[in-house]
N, C-alpha and C positions, 0 to 999 in steps of 0.2 A: 684704830678705828673700830670700831664695832662691825657685828657680822650683818650680813645682809637681812631683812625683815622677814619676818619668819613668815609669811602667806608665800614668797616666793619658794621655800625650803623645799615645797613637797611636789612640786614641777619645773620642767624645767622651759621657762617661756621660749625660748628660741626655738625650739622643738614642739610647741603646742600644738601645730598643726598636723603632727604625727598622730595627734589625739582625738582631734576634732573634726577633721577632714577625711572622714570615715564610712561615710554613707555612699550607697548605689549612686552614680551619678546619672541613671537613667529613670528616676521617678520624683516626680514631687508630691507624692500623696503620703497618705499616714506611715509609707513604709520610713518616712525619712528618719524615725525616730527609731531606728534599730540600735544595737550596741555596737561598741567601737570595732574595728576591725583594723588589725595592724597594715597600715600605709607607711611605711618604712621607705623613706627616699622621696616622699612628697613634700617639697619645698614652697615656702610661702611663695615664690615666683610663679608657681604652677596655682597655687590654691586661689589665688585672685587674677588668675590669668584668662576667667571666664564666669559670667552669670553661673551657670551650672555648678563649678566646683565652688564659687564663694556661696550661694544658695546651701552648699552642703557643709561649709562649715558654719555657717549661722544653724542648721539643723545639729551640729553637732552641740554648740551650746545650749538650745533648748531640750535635748537628750539628757545633759547634764545636769538640768535641772530636775531629774528622776534617778540621780545617780544614788552611791552609797560611799559613805566618805569612814565612817568609824563603827557605829551601830546604827538602830534599828530607828532610833530618835535624832540622828543627823545624818538625814538623808539629802535630798535636793530641797528644789526649791519651798514643798510642801511642808517639810518640818521647821521652816521660821514659822509660817502660819501655825500649826498644829500648837506649839510648843507657847503660842500666846494664846489660843483657846483653852490650854488648861491653866493659865495664872488667874483667871476669873472665879465666879460666885456660881456660874448655871449648870457646870459640868464636874462630874466627879472622877476624878481617874485613881483607879488599883492602883496598887502596889507594883507597877510592870512599866514600860517603855514610857516616857515623858512623867516619869513620878517627879524626878528631879524637878522641873520645871512647875506641876501641880504644888509642890512644896515650898516654891520660891528659894530654893536650895542651888540655886544653877548658875551662879552668877559671879563665883570666883575666877581669878585669873588661870588657874589650872584646870578647870572643869570643863567637860565635853562641850557643852551648851555654848561657851563662850569662843572656845577655840574653831569650833564648828562655825558659828556663824559670823566671826572674824575673816576665817580662812574662803570659806563658801563665797562671799560676797566679794572679796576683793581677789578671790581668783578669775570671778566672772566679769567684774570690773576689768582686769587686763586682758581676757579674751576679747571683750568690747574695744579696747583701746586699739589691738592687734588688728582686730576687725576693720576700725576707723583707719589707723596707718597704712593698714597694706593696700586699702581699695583707694583712699586716696593718691597713693603712689602709683598704681595700676594703671594699666590702657583699658580699662573698662570705659564704655561712653559716659556722659555726664553725667544723663540720668540715671544708667545705675549706679554711678558714683553716691548719687543726691540720695537713691533710695537705701542702700546699705551701708552709708554710712549714717543716715537716719535709724535706722536699725538699731546701730552700736552705740549712737547717744543714746537712743529710748532704754536700752541695755545697761547704759553705765549711769543713769540718772537714777533707775530702777532701784540698782544695787548700793547705789551711796545711799539713798532713802532708807533703806533695811538697816543701814549702820548706823543712819541717825536716830532711828526706831529704837534699835538694839544698843546703842551704846552713849547716849547721851540722856539727860533728864527733858523733861518737858520744854520742847524749843523755845515760847515764848517767856520761860519764865528767865532766862540769860542767855540771848541771842550771840552773846560775845564769849560765850566757854568755847573752849578749845578742847576738843576729844580725839577727832579722827583726822586723818588728813584724806583729801580728794586730788585721786590721779585723773588726769586727762592724758597722759602720754603713758606706753606702753613702760613695763620695767622687764628686766631680765635677772639673771642669776649674776650677773657681773654688779648689779645693782645693789650699791651698801648704802647704809645708815637710813635709808628710808626717804620719808618726805614728812615734814613738820605738820601735827596738826593745825586745822586751819578752823577760825573762828565760824561757828553754826552757822550766821548768817550770810558768810561767803561761799559754806557750802551750798545752801538752801538755795541760795540766788542764782549759782551755776546748774543745780538740777533743775531750776527752772528755764535757764537758758537753753540747758540740753532737751529739754521736751516740749520747750516753744518753736524750737529748730528741729527737732523730729517730725512733731506734729506737723510743721510745715510741707516737709518734703516726704514723707509715709504714704504708701498708697492705702485707699481707699478697701480695695481686693488682696485678699491673701490666698495661699493656695489650701489651707486649714486652720480651726481655731486656736491651735497650739504655735503658729506664728503672732508674731504680733504688727498690727497695722495702726492706721490712723485713731482706730476707735478705743484699741486698748492704749495707746499712748495717752489719749486724753483721759482713760479711768486712770493711769500712774497719775496724772496731774490732777486729776479730781482728788485725788487721796492725798496729795502732796499741800493741796491747799486747804483740805479741810485739818491739815497739820498748822499750818502758818496763820489761819483765821484772819487774813487780813484784804480778803479778795474776794468778799461772799457772790459778788455778781459773775466773776470766773470760775469760782466753783461751780455757779449753776451753768454755765455755760458749756464748761469741761465736760459736767455730769450728763448733759444733754446729747453733745457730741458723741458722748461714749455710748449713751442706751440710743440714739438714735431721734431722740426729741418728741417722741411718740408715748408716754407712758403705759398708756393702756395696751397699746400691744406688746411693749417690750418687757411687761412682767408676765405675760403669758409663759406656762412653762408646763410639761408632761411629764418632766423629771418627779415630781412629788408622789409620794406613794409609789414609784416604781423603781427605788432602789438609788436616786441621784447619782447616776452613772455614766451616762450618756450626753458627750460634748456638742453631740448635735441639736440638744435642743435648743431652740430658738432664742432662750432667754439665756444659756451661757455664753458670755462674751470671750473669757481667754480661760485656755483647760490644757491638761498634759495629758495627750491621746496614750493609749496603755494597748499594747497588741495581743494580751493575753497570753504569752509563752515567756521569754525569756527575759521582760522586762522587770518583774517583780517576783520572779520565782523563788530568790534567796531572801533578800528582804521583800517586806510591806510594811510600810509606817505610815501610812496618809491617813485620812480619815475612816476611809470605811475599815480598814481593818481594826482599829482600835474601837469602833462604834457598833458595828457589827456582832451581836449576840445572836445571830441566829443560824448562821455557818460557821466552822473552824474558821478560827483568826484570833487576834488577841485578847476580842470581848472582854478589853477593859476598861471602858468608858460607861459611866452611868451620868443620869441627867437629875438634879436638883428636883425633888418634888415642889418647891416652891417655885420654880420658874416653870416645870409644868403647870401649874393651876394659873397661870397667864395666856393660856391658851382656850379656846370655846372648843366643844365637840365636834364643831362643825369645820373646824380649822383643818386644811388638808397638812398645815405642818405639824398637826398633833398626832404623832406617829408613837407616842409615849407608850410602853406594856409593863407591867410589872412581869417580865419574864421569868424571873425567880422564885415569885409565890412568897417574897417575905412579907408582903402587907404590912409596911411601916414596921417590922421588929428589927429591921436592919437599915433604917433610913436612908442611908446613901445608895444603897443597893436595889433599892426599890424600882425604880425605871431606868427602863433601857430607850433608846431610842431606833425606830426602823427607817431614820431618813436616808441611812447611807448603806448600800447593800455591795457587801464586800466579792469580789472576785478578781482572777487575773486581769481581766479585760476592763475594768473600771476605771473610768477614766475620773482624772485630776482636777475638780473646780480649782480657780483662781480667781477668776471675774466672773462675777454676774451683772446683769443688764439691774435686778432690783437694788443690789447695793447704790448704784447712781442715782434713780429715782429717789433716794432716799435722803441721800445728799442733796439733791436738788429742793427737795423739800425742806431739809435744816437751813439751806442755803436761804429759800425765801422768806421763811420764819427769819432768820436775822435780818434780812432785809426789810421786814415789817410788812411782808406778803402775806397777812394771815391766810386770807382764802387759799391762794393760791399754793400755798403750804398743805392746808386741810387737803385740798383735792388730790397733790400728789401723792397724801398720805393714803388717802382711800381708795386711790386706784390699787393701790398695792393691795392694801387691805381688803376689799370686795372681789379682789382676783383670788385670793387665799382661803376667803372665807365669805360663803353666799350668805351668811347671816349678817353682815358686818353693816356698822351704824357709821355714819361720816360723824367725826372727832366733834364735840360741842365744848373739847377746853381750848381756851386760849393762853397767854401769857405762858409761863414757865411751865404751866400742866401740860402742853401742847408740844413743847420742847421734850418733856419727858418722853411724852407719848411714842415721838419722834426715834428716840434713841431706845426705846425699849422694843419698836418695830424692826428695828436693826437688830438687836440680840434675836427674837423671833424670827426672824428672816436668816441671819447669816450664824446660828448655832453651827459649831461644830466645823467652821471653815478658816475665815481669814484674822479669829482674834478680834473680833469687834469688842466685846467689853472691855476686854485690856485696851485696846486702840484708843474707845472712845475717854476711859476712865484717863490716861494720859494725857490726851490733848487737851482735856478739860481740867487738868488738875482735881480728880476726883478721887475718892478713896476706894479700895477694892476692900468692901467688908462680906464675907463668907459667914454665913448664918451655923447654926448649931449641928444640922444635919450633916455636913462634911466629914469626910475622914480624916481631914485635915484641915480644923478651922483656924482662922487667922484673917488680919485684919492688914490692908497695905496701905499706911496713910498716904493721904493726898502728896503726890510727888515725891516718896520716899526713894532712897537708893532702890529699892528692890523694883522699878521700874525700870532700870537699865543694868547692864552688863560691866563688868570691869572690863578693862584694858588685858589682854591674855599677856602673861608674865612672859610667854616667849619672845612677843611683839616687844617690850616694856626693856627686855635683856639684848635684843637685837640692834636698836633703833637708836639713833642719836640725838633724838627730840622727847624720850620719855623717860620717868624716874618713877620708881614705885610709890610715891606719893600719890600720884594720881589715881590710885586705889583705896585711898584712905576709908573711904566710905563703904 
């Protein structure tokens, strides 16, 4: 019999509570995201014995989103997003962290990106399953059980979705393709052989079931923006439906539930021009709180540490001049400057962005309302509601540029304008350029200004990672043949 799955090697899940139920039990403030403390002797029966301690367990999962596994570019949740950012044409990475992602040289079965993305997501899925099972078997009230299980299902769905994005080709090209397994039950060190990969259609169906059930039972309120609530789960659902592309009305509904339904108020933001670092901004939907002391004092690999050239940081990310030209001078998102004075002599180093300001207390954005206003515009376009699509698009454009003019585009030109607006609004955040290219079967063509110019053809294997070699060696269901591309 083969050894157990690779993602279970790094942690004993029977004692996962010793790592995650680690927080002060007397606070639900931002302090809930402090670093782990030794809780040796704390058993699962204790962890799921009260609302207070269960919330601490959940907070531990959120804290792990800012963790560090191996290197700067394989940290927490943020590194999944920034790796995708680096795969496009709009931004340019120096020979630094995330450089392998920028070069599209990061997909081999023994590479750091491949192993981190697999291990991090499946570990988090197992935490979610421990939460779901532990709460279901506890003596918590029925109302508490519904809420906490809903949180677990949202987390489980979200991380399975990350695995679909990273380890499978375009979903709509072959929904029967089997690449990854879906786990609805916890696993332990005694689990051997793993679970068979399932057809992508079954995985996406289960993701949708989990999210629908989570949305039903999640509260609207929360203790802070680092917590998942009903609006965040609707944001997760919107991203999934943007990929499946088989329920445009559902995409619009989920997007509106995420941003609140009033686009004009949803896109108002005070973060532009002030460093994009405050999760209390009303336009931010989901973010990771930074306390400014111990959380990023050693590794700091999120957007601001890469993109801010005005303070001591990695100063590694530059902006394609051709992307800069898409912004008007009156657009608040136009934060680009020729900081190094190269004036075109070294084109890929000509522009840097002031969007993100790095400090140890710079919060990390995961979701913003504007993303979902633009999904809504996209959905309206697909439903044939051109006027509503234009209105939604202009609502965002006019909030960012006082001189914006309502689009006169129709047909495919309007669609292209919506996708361009996504790139302009979300650059440096969730990897929207890569995300849109993959879900719409488009190529990524870098122009000659890049440090590494290249073309990734539509539906190229470069759009997904190979299965980790350690997983193949440990599993009863994989062979090396799965990594032939």
